[in-house]
N, C-alpha and C positions, 0 to 999 in steps of 0.2 A: 220680658219675663217679670212677673209680679214678685215683689219682695215681701216674704212672709215673716220676716224677723220681728221679734217682740221682746219685751222684758217682763218678768213677773217675779215678785219678791226681790227685785234687784238682780235677778239671775237672767243672763242673756239666753234667749232661746231662738233656734233656727226657724221655728214656726209656732203657732199658738196651740198645738195639739199635745196635751199632756195625758198620759195614760194614768188613770187613778188607781189608788190602792185596791187590790182585788186579787182573785186567783191568777190573773194575768201576770202578777209581779211576785210570784212565790218561788220562782226558780231562776237561776242565772241564765239558763238557755232560753227561757221565755223572754227575759228582758233583752237578751241579745237579738232575738227575733223581732221585738218591737223596735229596737234601734235600727235594724236593717230595713224595716218597713217604712221608716221615716219619722217615728215619734220624736218629739223635741225633748221630752223628759219623761221620767217614770216615777210615780209615787210608790214606794216599796210596800210590801205587805205590812200591816200594822203590828207593832209590839204591844200586845194586850197584857196589862197587869193581871187581869183575871186568868189568862192562860198560864202566865208564869206561876201564879199561885197554885193553880190546879196541878201543874207539872211538879212543883216543889212538894206539894202534899203527897202526891203519888210516889215520889222518890223517897220521902221519909217513911211512908208505909212499907215500901219494899225493904228498906234497911231494917226497920223494926221487926219485920217478919222473921229475920234471921238472928235476932239478938240472943235468943236462948239456945241457938244451935251449938255454939261453942264459946263459952265465956272467955276462955284463954285467947281464942283467935281474935275476938272483938277488941281485946285489950292490946294486942300486939300491933295492930294497924292504925294509922292515923284516921281521925274523924273525917268521913266523906261529907261533902256539902253539895247541894244543888247548884248548878251553874248560873241560875238566875237569868240576867239579861245577857250574859256573855255569849251564849250560843247564838242568839239572834244577832248580836253585834259582829260576831265572827262571819256569819252568813252575809251581812250587809257589806263587810269589808271585801269579801270575795266578789260580790256583785259590782262594787265600786271599781275593782281592778279589771273587770271583764268588759266594761263599756265606757264610751267617752261622753255620752250625753249626760246632762245633769240628773242626779238621783236625789229624791226627797224622801227622807225617812218619816214614818207615821207613828204617832204615839196615841195610845188610848188607855187612860188610867182610871182606877176606881177611887184611890185614896189621894188626898192632896199632896202628901209628902213625896210621892213617887214621880211626879211630873218632871221636876228638875233633875232628879237622879237619872231617869231614863234619858232625858235630853242630853245630859253630859256624856252618857255612855254612847249614844249614837253620834254625837258630834265627833267623837274620837275615831269614827270609822271613815271619815273623809267625805261624808255626804254633803251635798250642796245646800241643803235646807231641811227644816223640820216642819211637819204638818201636825198640829194638835187637834184632836177630835173632841170637841167640847159637847157634852150632852148631859144635862142634869134634870131628868124628869123627877119632879117632886110629888110624893104621895102624901105629903104632910100639909094639912090645911092651915097650919100656923106659919109655914115658911112663905115669905113674900118674894115677889119677883125681884125686888131690889137686893135681897139677901143672896139670891142665886147669882145674879149678875155681878155683885160685889165679889163673891167668892171666885168666880171665873176670871175676873179682871186681876185679882190677886194672884191666881195660879199663873196667868200669863206673865205677870210682872216678875214672879220668881224664876220662871223659865228664862225670861229675857236676861236676867242678871246672871244666870248660870252658863249661858252659851253666847257665842258671838255670831254664829251663822244665822241666815234669814229664817224667820218664823212665819208660817201661815196658820190661820185658824180656820178649821173646817166647821162651819156653823150649821145649825138646824134653823128652820124658819119660825120657830115658835116663841120668839121673844116679844115682850110687850111693845117695845119701841126699838125695832131692829136698827134703824139709822143711828140712834143715839148710842146703842150698845156697841155697834161697829166702831164709832168714833172713839169711844172709851178704850176699846181694845187697841186701836191704832195708837192712841196716846200712851198706852202701856207698852208699846213696842212691837206690835204686829206689823209685818211687812207685806202681808197679803191675806186674802180671804177666799175661801171656797164656798160658793153658794150653789147647792147645799149638800149636806150629808144625806144620803138616801137611807132612811131608817126602815128596817124591816118590821112591818106591822103584823101582829098576830091576827089570826082568823079563827072562826069557830065553825066546825062541822055540825050543822043542826041535826043531821040524821043520827050520828054517833054521839052527839053532845060532848065533843072533846075539842080542845084547842089544836090548831094547826099552824105550823110555820111554813109559809110557802114563798117561793121566789117569784116575783112578778116582773116580767120583762118590761123595759121602758120603751117609750116611743117619743116622737117629737112633741106630742102634746104635753108630756111631762116636763118639758123644758120651759113652759110658760111661767111657772112660779119663779125659777131663778132668773128668767129673762126680765120679769117685772122688777124684781128687787135689784138686779144689776143696774137697770136703767135708773132707778130711783136713787141709788147710793153712789154709783161710780164717780160722778162729778163732785161729790162732797168730801171725798177723802183722797189722800195722796197714795195710799197703799193700793196695790193692784188687786183686781178681782178675777178669779178663775171660775167661770160658770160651769156648773156640773148638773147632771141628770137629764136624760132624754136627748142628748146630743149625738146624732147618728149620721150626719151628712155634712158636707162642706157648706151647704146653705144654712144649716143649723148653727154652724160656727160663725158665719157671716152675721146672723141675727144677733148673737151675743156680743160680737165686736161692735156692731152698730149701737148696741145698748151701753157700751162702755167697757166691756170685759177686755182684759189684757191677754187672757188665755182661756182655754176650755179644757175640762177634764172629761175623758171619754172612757167608758167601761163596757156598758151593756151591749152595744153594737159589736164590739170586738170579741165579746164572749160568743156571740152568734156567728159572726162573719170571719173571725180569725184575724191575726195581725195584718194581713195583706190589705184589709179594708182601710188601714191608716193612709195608704197611698191614694186610694180612691177619694177619701175625704179631702185630702190636700189638693188633689186635682180639681175637685168640684169647687173648692174655695178659690183656687186660682182662676178657673173659668169664669166664676161669678165676678171676680174683681176685674178681669179683662173686659167682660161685657159692660161693666159700669165705669170703665176707664180709671180704675184705682190702681196706682202703681205700688202702693204699700199700705199697710194696715192703718197707719196714722191718718191716712187720707179720709177714712170713714169711721174711725173709732169714736164712739160716743155721739155720732151724728143724730141719733134718736134717743139719747139719754134725757132724763127729765130736766137737767140743768141747761140743756141747749135751748137758747131763747127762740130759735126758729123751729123747735120740735112740734110737729102737729099731733104727736101721740103722747099724751100727758102721763099715761100709766096711773092716773088718779082714780079715785072712787067714782068720779062722774061717769067714767066709762061703764061702770056697773049699772048705773041708773039709766044711761042711754040704751044699753043692751036690754035691760029689763023692760023698758017701756017702748022699745022699738024705735028710738029716736036717732040711733047711730047710722 
């Protein structure tokens, strides 16, 4: 029997399949179903500062609507306040009680000061780790890449000082020098990296001349970008990489581990196929390992990573030239 155990962010996992933050992790019963299907860990639905703000504003508007109804009544009762992060934290606590597998909380903030505050609130729920969603699209021609990266490194440093549990950073691929930035984040305290955050891209309906927001299903071809960068970076850092996007089979998982990933995050295929597909993916990975006589993941992890001196697949720009000119 193949041994699928691994570690990611310093967290022990029974296998490398983590369910990413998504509609799959919005309810306790859904998380229980994923655990029963064999998932090693679940990243919970994100705590969005934007959503907390919207809810708080709506709450204040509702209160204000009744201010003039009875002046005497409003003075008799204590001031009501929006719950802020407490509602989300309560839900996370309930999820933590309901399952035994590791749970990773997810944070997505707009303003710098909220990252550490939200991290502390979620650490108190008993989660095993935190996932920070960094994304800083700049529309300002005067802002430099260095300024953006310096800000995000500082944010991570503040969160690292605020909590003791492991921290992963969920990245996008649009940094000027991704390996350098990843190393800076590791030095600032990151225990893991997710490559990559799948960003929803706006579209335009040319007939109606309006913008459209559409969900695009992923497939295995979408995994090529995280595959490449996992292979390029994995051997250069100590922190673990969880490859994400387009991973829908056990063979896709094997590719990422060959490139050096310690785990994989899966979402799209489970939205289509339901939690039972977790078991099929793990069976496929086990069958592939048995076929190649690998007893555990360490036997082939990073075999085709860029730092492997015997690697015939360099993942370098020369591959582009070879493919373009038909030399490969």
